[in-house]
BASE-773814 format. One record per atom (N, C-alpha, C): x, y, z; residue in three letters. Coordinates in steps of 0.02 Angstrom, whole numbers, padded with zeros to 5 digits, always signed. Layout:
REM residues N
XYZAla
...
END
This chain:
REM residues 189
+00044-00051+00000Met
-00001+00001+00004Met
+00050+00063-00002Met
+00026+00113-00039Ser
+00071+00167-00046Ser
+00059+00216+00022Ser
+00115+00255+00026Thr
+00113+00303+00083Thr
+00052+00353+00080Thr
+00035+00377+00021Lys
-00020+00414+00009Lys
-00083+00381+00035Lys
-00099+00323+00016Arg
-00151+00283+00031Arg
-00159+00274+00108Arg
-00101+00258+00133Val
-00103+00252+00211Val
-00122+00316+00240Val
-00092+00377+00216Glu
-00117+00439+00243Glu
-00189+00451+00238Glu
-00216+00435+00185Gln
-00287+00442+00167Gln
-00329+00405+00222Gln
-00309+00345+00222Leu
-00344+00301+00272Leu
-00335+00323+00346Leu
-00281+00348+00362His
-00269+00377+00428His
-00313+00444+00437His
-00322+00481+00387Ala
-00360+00544+00396Ala
-00435+00529+00395Ala
-00451+00474+00359Gln
-00525+00449+00361Gln
-00543+00424+00431Gln
-00488+00386+00458Gly
-00510+00362+00524Gly
-00510+00416+00579Gly
-00473+00469+00574Leu
-00477+00522+00623Leu
-00546+00562+00611Leu
-00572+00566+00553Arg
-00631+00599+00535Arg
-00686+00557+00561Arg
-00684+00497+00560Thr
-00734+00445+00583Thr
-00733+00453+00659Thr
-00677+00451+00689Arg
-00671+00454+00767Arg
-00707+00518+00787Arg
-00686+00578+00755Ala
-00713+00638+00775Ala
-00790+00632+00768Ala
-00819+00607+00714Cys
-00887+00605+00699Cys
-00923+00562+00752Cys
-00892+00510+00772Leu
-00916+00462+00823Leu
-00918+00497+00898Leu
-00875+00537+00907Leu
-00870+00580+00972Leu
-00930+00639+00972Leu
-00938+00665+00915Asp
-00989+00717+00909Asp
-01058+00679+00916Asp
-01065+00630+00884Val
-01132+00601+00886Val
-01141+00564+00959Val
-01093+00535+00988Ala
-01098+00509+01057Ala
-01115+00565+01103Ala
-01086+00617+01098Arg
-01105+00678+01144Arg
-01176+00694+01137Arg
-01204+00702+01077Glu
-01278+00717+01064Glu
-01319+00659+01091Glu
-01303+00597+01076Val
-01342+00547+01100Val
-01343+00535+01174Val
-01293+00543+01204Phe
-01291+00532+01278Phe
-01325+00596+01315Phe
-01316+00652+01285Glu
-01358+00710+01319Glu
-01431+00698+01305Glu
-01458+00665+01260Glu
-01527+00648+01252Glu
-01546+00596+01295Glu
-01505+00539+01299Cys
-01523+00480+01337Cys
-01457+00452+01363Cys
-01453+00446+01434His
-01389+00428+01468His
-01370+00356+01459His
-01427+00312+01441Asp
-01416+00243+01435Asp
-01419+00219+01365Asp
-01414+00263+01320Ala
-01418+00245+01245Ala
-01363+00188+01231Ala
-01390+00154+01185Ser
-01343+00095+01165Ser
-01291+00117+01111Ser
-01236+00078+01118Leu
-01185+00094+01070Leu
-01207+00083+00998Leu
-01252+00034+00990Asn
-01279+00027+00923Asn
-01318+00087+00896Asn
-01353+00119+00937Ser
-01386+00187+00920Ser
-01341+00238+00901Ser
-01279+00243+00936Ile
-01230+00291+00917Ile
-01200+00278+00848Ile
-01186+00212+00837Ala
-01158+00196+00773Ala
-01201+00203+00718Ala
-01270+00185+00727Lys
-01316+00200+00672Lys
-01323+00267+00660Lys
-01330+00316+00710Arg
-01336+00388+00698Arg
-01270+00417+00663Arg
-01220+00389+00673Ala
-01152+00408+00645Ala
-01142+00386+00572Ala
-01188+00335+00559Gly
-01185+00310+00490Gly
-01132+00256+00477Gly
-01113+00221+00539Val
-01055+00175+00525Val
-01084+00105+00563Val
-01051+00051+00548Gly
-01064-00011+00581Gly
-01038-00015+00655Gly
-01071-00057+00694Ile
-01049-00061+00762Ile
-00977-00086+00763Ile
-00946-00118+00714Gly
-00884-00144+00712Gly
-00834-00081+00705Gly
-00855-00031+00671Thr
-00819+00030+00661Thr
-00809+00063+00728Thr
-00872+00071+00770Leu
-00862+00101+00830Leu
-00824+00068+00877Leu
-00825-00001+00879Tyr
-00788-00039+00926Tyr
-00708-00034+00909Tyr
-00696-00021+00848Arg
-00628-00018+00818Arg
-00596+00042+00853Arg
-00635+00091+00851His
-00610+00159+00882His
-00616+00165+00958His
-00670+00128+00984Phe
-00685+00130+01057Phe
-00705+00055+01080Phe
-00661+00016+01102Pro
-00669-00053+01113Pro
-00728-00070+01168Pro
-00737-00012+01217Thr
-00785-00025+01267Thr
-00822+00040+01272Thr
-00880+00040+01306Arg
-00920+00098+01322Arg
-00882+00148+01362Arg
-00842+00115+01411Glu
-00808+00151+01455Glu
-00754+00200+01422Glu
-00729+00164+01369Glu
-00673+00204+01327Glu
-00703+00262+01288Glu
-00763+00249+01261Leu
-00799+00300+01225Leu
-00814+00357+01269Leu
-00843+00347+01326Val
-00864+00396+01374Val
-00806+00434+01397Val
-00755+00402+01414Phe
-00690+00430+01437Phe
-00663+00473+01382Phe
-00658+00451+01325Glu
-00630+00491+01269Glu
-00670+00559+01253Glu
-00736+00551+01259Leu
-00786+00604+01251Leu
-00774+00663+01303Leu
-00767+00634+01368Tyr
-00744+00683+01421Tyr
-00679+00709+01409Tyr
-00625+00670+01391Arg
-00563+00696+01379Arg
-00562+00750+01325Arg
-00601+00735+01269Asp
-00609+00787+01216Asp
-00630+00851+01245Asp
-00686+00848+01281Gln
-00713+00910+01306Gln
-00666+00951+01351Gln
-00623+00915+01392Val
-00579+00945+01435Val
-00521+00976+01387Val
-00502+00937+01340Gln
-00447+00962+01293Gln
-00467+01031+01259Gln
-00532+01027+01233Arg
-00558+01092+01204Arg
-00553+01152+01251Arg
-00579+01134+01312Leu
-00582+01192+01360Leu
-00507+01218+01377Leu
-00466+01173+01385Val
-00395+01191+01401Val
-00368+01232+01342Val
-00368+01210+01278Leu
-00345+01247+01227Leu
-00377+01318+01212Leu
-00435+01324+01234Ala
-00473+01387+01226Ala
-00435+01436+01268Ala
-00406+01424+01321Ser
-00367+01480+01367Ser
-00316+01514+01326Ser
-00275+01469+01290Glu
-00220+01493+01244Glu
-00244+01535+01188Glu
-00296+01510+01158Glu
-00329+01546+01099Glu
-00357+01613+01127Glu
-00390+01613+01176Leu
-00426+01679+01197Leu
-00372+01724+01222Leu
-00320+01703+01249Leu
-00269+01750+01272Leu
-00231+01782+01214Leu
-00219+01743+01158Arg
-00192+01770+01093Arg
-00241+01823+01061Arg
-00303+01819+01067Thr
-00350+01860+01033Thr
-00385+01913+01074Thr
-00385+01908+01135His
-00418+01962+01184His
-00379+01989+01239His
-00392+02043+01266Pro
-00357+02067+01327Pro
-00369+02018+01381Pro
-00322+02016+01429Pro
-00330+01960+01476Pro
-00393+01954+01517Pro
-00420+02013+01541Leu
-00483+02006+01578Leu
-00541+01984+01532Leu
-00541+02004+01474Glu
-00593+01980+01422Glu
-00584+01904+01416Glu
-00517+01885+01404Ala
-00508+01812+01392Ala
-00533+01774+01447Ala
-00516+01794+01508Phe
-00533+01763+01568Phe
-00615+01753+01573Phe
-00648+01807+01556Arg
-00720+01808+01556Arg
-00743+01754+01508Arg
-00716+01760+01448Leu
-00746+01714+01395Leu
-00726+01644+01406Leu
-00671+01632+01435Trp
-00657+01556+01457Trp
-00699+01535+01510Trp
-00716+01576+01556Met
-00764+01560+01608Met
-00832+01547+01579Met
-00854+01579+01528Glu
-00923+01561+01496Glu
-00908+01495+01464Glu
-00856+01478+01440Arg
-00839+01411+01403Arg
-00843+01361+01458Arg
-00814+01378+01520Phe
-00813+01331+01570Phe
-00883+01314+01602Phe
-00930+01363+01595Ala
-00992+01354+01609Ala
-01032+01303+01565Ala
-01011+01309+01503Arg
-01044+01262+01456Arg
-01016+01199+01464Arg
-00952+01189+01477Tyr
-00921+01128+01498Tyr
-00952+01094+01558Tyr
-00963+01134+01608Ala
-01001+01112+01666Ala
-01063+01088+01653Ala
-01103+01124+01610Met
-01173+01101+01595Met
-01167+01036+01554Met
-01127+01032+01504Thr
-01113+00968+01466Thr
-01099+00907+01516Thr
-01052+00920+01562Lys
-01025+00872+01613Lys
-01088+00853+01654Lys
-01127+00901+01668Ala
-01183+00883+01712Ala
-01233+00833+01673Ala
-01243+00850+01607Gly
-01287+00806+01565Gly
-01258+00745+01558Gly
-01194+00732+01553Leu
-01165+00671+01546Leu
-01145+00641+01616Leu
-01163+00667+01664Met
-01142+00640+01733Met
-01168+00572+01749Met
-01228+00554+01731Glu
-01253+00488+01733Glu
-01220+00435+01695Glu
-01202+00461+01632Val
-01161+00414+01588Val
-01089+00401+01620Val
-01064+00460+01646Leu
-00993+00453+01682Leu
-01002+00403+01736Leu
-01050+00409+01772Arg
-01056+00369+01833Arg
-01065+00295+01815Arg
-01103+00280+01770Thr
-01119+00207+01757Thr
-01063+00181+01712Thr
-01021+00223+01677Ala
-00976+00192+01630Ala
-00907+00166+01674Ala
-00889+00203+01722Thr
-00832+00181+01758Thr
-00834+00223+01827Thr
-00780+00208+01867Ala
-00772+00243+01927Ala
-00761+00326+01915Ala
-00800+00371+01942His
-00796+00436+01924His
-00733+00468+01936His
-00694+00442+01985Gly
-00632+00469+02000Gly
-00577+00471+01951Gly
-00588+00426+01892Arg
-00545+00423+01838Arg
-00554+00493+01795Arg
-00615+00514+01794Phe
-00632+00567+01753Phe
-00608+00636+01787Phe
-00619+00638+01853Ala
-00598+00695+01891Ala
-00527+00703+01886Ala
-00485+00653+01899Gln
-00411+00644+01891Gln
-00391+00669+01825Gln
-00414+00649+01766Glu
-00401+00669+01703Glu
-00405+00745+01691Glu
-00457+00777+01720Ala
-00473+00848+01702Ala
-00437+00893+01755Ala
-00431+00875+01808Arg
-00403+00925+01863Arg
-00344+00958+01839Arg
-00293+00918+01825Gly
-00230+00958+01806Gly
-00226+01004+01747Gly
-00257+00981+01685Pro
-00260+01024+01631Pro
-00303+01083+01644Pro
-00356+01078+01678Val
-00407+01134+01687Val
-00377+01188+01737Val
-00337+01162+01788Thr
-00312+01203+01841Thr
-00253+01243+01807Thr
-00216+01208+01757Gly
-00165+01236+01720Gly
-00193+01298+01677Gly
-00248+01288+01644Ala
-00275+01338+01604Ala
-00292+01397+01653Ala
-00324+01386+01703Val
-00344+01445+01751Val
-00283+01475+01769Val
-00233+01438+01785Glu
-00166+01476+01809Glu
-00136+01520+01751Glu
-00139+01493+01690Gln
-00118+01538+01631Gln
-00162+01600+01629Gln
-00221+01594+01633Leu
-00264+01654+01634Leu
-00253+01699+01688Leu
-00249+01672+01751Leu
-00229+01713+01806Leu
-00166+01748+01801Leu
-00114+01717+01775Ala
-00043+01751+01765Ala
-00048+01802+01715Ala
-00084+01798+01662Ala
-00093+01853+01615Ala
-00131+01913+01650Ala
-00184+01897+01691Asn
-00220+01952+01725Asn
-00177+01983+01784Asn
-00139+01941+01806Arg
-00095+01973+01869Arg
-00041+02025+01831Arg
-00018+02003+01772Glu
+00029+02045+01733Glu
-00007+02104+01712Glu
-00067+02098+01690Ala
-00111+02159+01668Ala
-00134+02203+01725Ala
-00130+02172+01786Gly
-00159+02213+01849Gly
-00232+02212+01853Gly
-00266+02167+01822Thr
-00339+02162+01818Thr
-00371+02117+01874Thr
-00333+02066+01893Leu
-00367+02026+01944Leu
-00323+02028+02012Leu
-00354+02004+02062Arg
-00314+02004+02131Arg
-00247+01960+02120Arg
-00200+01980+02157Glu
-00139+01947+02155Glu
-00130+01877+02194Glu
-00179+01877+02244Asp
-00178+01822+02294Asp
-00218+01762+02270Asp
-00251+01771+02213Leu
-00293+01704+02186Leu
-00248+01648+02166Leu
-00275+01591+02176Thr
-00250+01528+02144Thr
-00304+01497+02101Thr
-00282+01452+02056Ala
-00328+01417+02014Ala
-00384+01382+02056Ala
-00354+01346+02109Asp
-00409+01315+02153Asp
-00457+01366+02182Asp
-00434+01426+02202Asp
-00490+01474+02228Asp
-00541+01484+02177Asp
-00517+01498+02112Val
-00563+01510+02060Val
-00619+01454+02044Val
-00583+01398+02037Leu
-00624+01334+02024Leu
-00677+01316+02081Leu
-00654+01332+02144Leu
-00697+01323+02201Leu
-00752+01379+02199Leu
-00736+01444+02177Ala
-00789+01493+02172Ala
-00839+01477+02117Ala
-00826+01444+02066Val
-00870+01426+02014Val
-00907+01365+02016Val
-00890+01327+02076Ala
-00922+01261+02083Ala
-00997+01263+02082Ala
-01024+01316+02099Gly
-01095+01327+02092Gly
-01122+01311+02027Gly
-01084+01314+01974Leu
-01106+01297+01908Leu
-01136+01235+01904Leu
-01106+01179+01945Tyr
-01120+01110+01947Tyr
-01194+01099+01976Tyr
-01211+01150+02014Gln
-01282+01144+02045Gln
-01336+01164+01992Gln
-01323+01205+01936Leu
-01370+01217+01891Leu
-01399+01157+01856Leu
-01464+01159+01836Asp
-01500+01106+01794Asp
-01491+01122+01727Asp
-01451+01079+01688Pro
-01437+01098+01619Pro
-01502+01086+01574Pro
-01552+01062+01605Ser
-01616+01053+01564Ser
-01660+01111+01572Ser
-01647+01154+01623Ala
-01684+01216+01631Ala
-01670+01264+01576Ala
-01727+01300+01560Glu
-01726+01348+01501Glu
-01675+01405+01516Glu
-01673+01429+01586Asp
-01634+01484+01607Asp
-01568+01469+01631Asp
-01539+01412+01618Trp
-01473+01393+01643Trp
-01418+01445+01623Trp
-01426+01471+01559Glu
-01371+01512+01528Glu
-01376+01578+01566Glu
-01439+01601+01582Gln
-01434+01673+01611Gln
-01412+01661+01688Gln
-01437+01606+01720Arg
-01410+01595+01789Arg
-01337+01588+01787Arg
-01305+01555+01740Ala
-01231+01542+01737Ala
-01201+01609+01729Ala
-01228+01650+01686His
-01199+01713+01672His
-01193+01759+01734His
-01248+01760+01766Arg
-01260+01797+01830Arg
-01209+01779+01889Arg
-01203+01712+01886Leu
-01157+01679+01930Leu
-01079+01697+01918Leu
-01062+01694+01853Leu
-00996+01709+01830Leu
-00988+01788+01843Leu
-01029+01829+01833Glu
-01022+01901+01843Glu
-01013+01917+01916Glu
-01050+01877+01957Leu
-01038+01888+02031Leu
-00963+01864+02050Leu
-00947+01810+02027Val
-00874+01784+02040Val
-00822+01831+02009Val
-00831+01857+01954Leu
-00785+01907+01922Leu
-00781+01963+01965Leu
-00833+01995+01986Cys
-00832+02051+02034Cys
-00789+02039+02088Cys
-00790+01981+02118Gly
-00752+01963+02176Gly
-00676+01950+02160Gly
-00663+01936+02100Leu
-00597+01920+02081Leu
-00554+01981+02059Leu
-00593+02033+02046Arg
-00557+02090+02012Arg
-00516+02132+02070Arg
-00463+02158+02042Arg
-00412+02186+02087Arg
-00445+02263+02107Arg
-00436+02268+02177Arg
-00466+02332+02205Arg
-00399+02378+02225Arg
-00409+02441+02202Asp
-00343+02480+02223Asp
-00371+02530+02272Asp
END
């Protein structure tokens, strides 16, 4: 098989994997005990293709969660490149709120797939690192308090996990909560 053909097959495999993750996210948000067959069917692939990418339900759920964490973490760098530090922090916190709502929607799937501790361990370090990066940029800009740690910020926004993602007003409530937290984080002269 030629190198070009191998590269094409690899690229197709990556696209299929990404499609499966997108479909799984949608399906699990609709029904936490959805079957892997229903995910494969909606993605337009056979069950064997799904199992080739994700040998177990646990691996699919874990990869879905890892993908969400990775997107959230990468957003901190992107936002700092394209926005002033305080605005980047605010926009990232809004993305964090969406992440929290998605995680809440998938919580039952996470719980039934495997021990929840595995998911928490996977996310904690990268998310803490992203918050530290945002805090450092804001300290340098003089916009946020100097004594803050990433753990302080994450604890302050833990209320997001109490919001009901199925409620129509969750976005407005999350926005109010984040504004309240940001007011407390700002530097006072």
